[in-house]
Structure formats: structure tokens, C-alpha cells
C-alpha positions as CSV (number, residue, x, y, z in Angstrom):
1,M,0.0,0.0,0.0
2,K,1.5,3.3,-1.1
3,R,0.8,6.2,1.3
4,I,0.6,9.7,-0.3
5,E,0.5,12.8,1.9
6,T,-2.0,15.5,1.1
7,T,-2.1,19.2,1.9
8,L,-4.4,18.5,4.8
9,P,-2.6,17.0,7.9
10,G,-4.0,13.5,8.6
11,V,-5.7,13.1,5.3
12,L,-4.0,10.3,3.2
13,L,-4.4,9.1,-0.4
14,L,-3.6,5.4,-0.6
15,E,-2.7,3.4,-3.7
16,P,-3.1,-0.4,-3.1
17,R,-1.1,-3.0,-5.0
18,V,-3.2,-4.3,-7.8
19,F,-2.5,-7.7,-9.2
20,G,-3.9,-8.1,-12.7
21,D,-3.8,-10.7,-15.4
22,D,-6.0,-12.0,-18.3
23,R,-8.8,-12.9,-15.7
24,G,-9.1,-9.4,-14.3
25,Y,-7.5,-8.1,-11.1
26,F,-7.2,-8.6,-7.3
27,L,-6.4,-6.0,-4.7
28,E,-6.6,-5.8,-0.9
29,T,-8.8,-2.8,0.1
30,Y,-8.3,-3.2,3.8
31,N,-5.8,-5.1,6.0
32,E,-5.6,-4.1,9.7
33,R,-1.8,-4.8,9.9
34,V,-1.0,-2.9,6.7
35,F,-3.1,0.1,7.6
36,A,-1.6,0.2,11.2
37,G,1.8,0.2,9.5
38,I,1.0,3.3,7.5
39,G,-0.5,5.1,10.5
40,I,-4.2,4.3,10.3
41,K,-4.9,2.4,13.6
42,E,-8.6,3.2,14.1
43,K,-11.1,0.5,14.5
44,F,-13.8,0.4,11.8
45,V,-17.4,-0.4,12.9
46,Q,-19.6,0.2,9.8
47,D,-19.4,-0.3,6.1
48,N,-21.5,1.8,3.7
49,Q,-22.1,1.8,0.0
50,S,-23.9,4.2,-2.3
51,Y,-24.9,4.1,-6.0
52,S,-25.4,7.4,-7.8
53,Q,-25.7,8.8,-11.3
54,R,-23.7,11.6,-13.0
55,N,-23.9,15.0,-11.2
56,V,-25.2,13.6,-7.9
57,L,-23.5,15.5,-5.2
58,R,-23.5,14.1,-1.6
59,G,-22.3,16.2,1.3
60,L,-20.7,18.0,2.9
61,H,-21.3,15.8,6.0
62,Y,-19.8,15.2,9.4
63,Q,-20.9,14.1,12.9
64,I,-20.1,16.7,15.6
65,Q,-20.3,14.0,18.3
66,Q,-19.3,10.4,17.6
67,P,-17.1,11.8,14.7
68,Q,-16.4,9.4,12.0
69,G,-13.1,8.6,10.2
70,K,-13.8,7.3,6.8
71,L,-11.9,5.1,4.4
72,V,-13.5,6.0,1.0
73,R,-13.2,4.4,-2.5
74,A,-15.1,4.3,-5.8
75,I,-15.7,0.7,-6.7
76,T,-17.0,1.6,-10.2
77,G,-17.2,5.0,-11.9
78,E,-15.4,8.1,-10.9
79,I,-16.0,10.8,-8.3
80,V,-14.5,14.0,-7.1
81,D,-14.1,13.5,-3.4
82,V,-13.8,16.6,-1.2
83,V,-12.7,17.0,2.4
84,V,-12.8,20.2,4.5
85,D,-10.8,20.7,7.7
86,L,-13.1,21.6,10.6
87,R,-10.6,21.4,13.4
88,Q,-10.4,24.7,15.2
89,S,-6.8,24.0,16.4
90,S,-5.7,23.3,12.8
91,P,-3.8,25.9,10.8
92,M,-5.7,24.5,7.8
93,L,-9.2,25.2,9.3
94,G,-11.6,25.9,6.4
95,K,-9.2,24.6,3.8
96,W,-10.3,21.9,1.4
97,E,-8.8,19.5,-1.0
98,S,-10.3,17.3,-3.7
99,F,-9.3,13.9,-5.0
100,R,-10.4,11.8,-8.0
101,L,-11.3,8.3,-7.0
102,S,-12.3,5.8,-9.5
103,G,-12.7,2.1,-10.2
104,D,-9.8,2.5,-12.7
105,N,-7.3,4.2,-10.4
106,Q,-8.3,2.1,-7.3
107,R,-7.2,4.9,-5.0
108,I,-8.5,4.9,-1.4
109,L,-8.9,8.1,0.7
110,W,-8.4,8.2,4.4
111,V,-10.5,11.0,6.0
112,P,-9.9,11.2,9.7
113,A,-12.4,12.5,12.2
114,G,-12.5,16.3,12.2
115,F,-13.3,16.8,8.6
116,A,-16.5,17.4,6.5
117,H,-16.7,15.0,3.5
118,G,-18.6,14.9,0.3
119,F,-18.4,13.7,-3.3
120,C,-19.8,14.4,-6.8
121,V,-20.2,11.7,-9.4
122,I,-18.4,12.7,-12.7
123,S,-18.9,9.4,-14.6
124,E,-22.2,8.1,-15.8
125,T,-22.7,6.2,-12.6
126,A,-20.6,5.3,-9.5
127,H,-20.6,2.8,-6.7
128,V,-18.9,4.3,-3.6
129,S,-17.9,2.4,-0.6
130,Y,-16.6,3.6,2.8
131,K,-15.7,2.2,6.1
132,A,-16.5,4.3,9.2
133,T,-14.9,4.4,12.6
134,A,-18.1,5.3,14.4
135,F,-21.7,4.3,13.9
136,Y,-24.1,6.7,12.0
137,A,-25.8,9.0,14.5
138,P,-28.3,11.2,12.7
139,E,-28.8,13.4,15.8
140,H,-25.2,14.4,15.6
141,E,-25.0,14.7,11.8
142,R,-24.2,18.2,10.4
143,T,-24.2,19.4,6.8
144,I,-22.4,22.4,5.2
145,P,-23.9,23.4,1.8
146,W,-21.9,22.1,-1.2
147,N,-21.8,25.6,-2.7
148,D,-20.8,27.5,0.5
149,P,-19.3,30.8,-0.9
150,D,-16.7,31.0,1.9
151,L,-15.3,27.6,0.9
152,A,-15.6,28.1,-2.9
153,I,-15.1,24.4,-3.6
154,D,-14.4,23.5,-7.2
155,W,-16.5,20.4,-7.7
156,Q,-15.5,20.2,-11.4
157,L,-19.2,20.4,-12.3
158,T,-20.4,20.6,-15.9
159,S,-24.0,21.3,-15.0
160,E,-26.1,21.9,-11.9
161,P,-25.8,19.0,-9.5
162,T,-28.5,16.8,-8.0
163,V,-28.5,17.4,-4.3
164,S,-30.8,16.1,-1.5
165,D,-33.1,18.4,0.4
166,K,-31.1,17.8,3.5
167,D,-27.9,18.8,1.8
168,Q,-29.5,22.0,0.4
169,R,-30.4,23.1,4.0
170,G,-26.9,22.9,5.4
171,T,-25.4,25.4,7.8
172,P,-22.8,27.8,6.2
173,F,-19.2,27.2,7.1
174,R,-18.8,30.4,9.1
175,D,-21.7,29.4,11.4
176,C,-21.3,25.6,11.5
177,E,-20.2,23.6,14.6
178,K,-16.5,22.8,14.4
179,F,-14.2,20.4,16.3
180,E,-12.0,21.5,19.2
């Protein structure tokens, strides 16, 4: 597993070893020993998967209590995955970075607790899977609007995205709850 540092401290882009032949390919998406060796020692308690069509945008989500670290990958298709630093003690508070994850590049993104997370599908469809370090707790879930002007995230959109009602009603970054 190749570990790639990002501009946001703690966020890691991972490239697994892919073994391919005329039958297809094989790769290990998670191995507790390997991940501990690259610095990800958290325990995962829940696996999630979504299916979305082009221009579906999900996020920006986080849990203010029971915060979740997430190990995110696109199984099929391609997404622009975005993380925003919400740690008040971080010099990168309010900064964001985006990553292209796809079934072709097989990259995996480690998003530690303390960040908001979202993604937009840029292929025709995409299956996205992520492991979480805490159980989903809707009473603690918070959302920042995808188009928050203070964040000015480049989602690489070619048209207006499809966004849920919940995601349309998020709290602006300047007013949202942040992590200590």
C-alpha cells in the first residue's frame, strides 16, 4: 500500500497494490496490519455503499459527536471527493482538498475525524464504498452546503448537481459547529 501525503494534515491518499492478469485483477482494500503500519490504527465499525448517477453530489457531511473517520473508495465509476478541515486547532481550518477516486485508479482516501466530507459523481454512474470508525448517529450529523461561498469548492461540475433536500439546507461554514 502506497501512502501519499496531502495538503491537509492527517488526510491520506492510498494506492493499493493491484495484481492483474487476463482474468481481471485482485487487490486488498483493507488489512488491519498494513493500515496500522502506515498510521491508520482506528477500528472500523460500519461499512457503507452508495450508488449514484452523474452529477449527484452528496455532502458535505460530518458528525459533531461520535465523529467518523472514513476510508473511501469508488468501486466503479469516478467521483470528485472533497474534504474540508473543521478542526479549530488546525492551521488548515476551512481549507479543502479534492481527489479523483475511480474504479480505474483504485485509490482509497483516508478522511480522519474532524473533517467534513462529500463527493460528486463525474462518470455516468458510480458505486462508492466507505468504512467508518463510528456508527451513524443522525442526531449528531451536520451538513455544510456544497456551494458555500466561503469555501468556494471546485467540484468540477459541468452542470447543476442533483442534491438532496437535507444537503440543500446545510449550515454555512462560518456558522457551522466545528471540532475542538
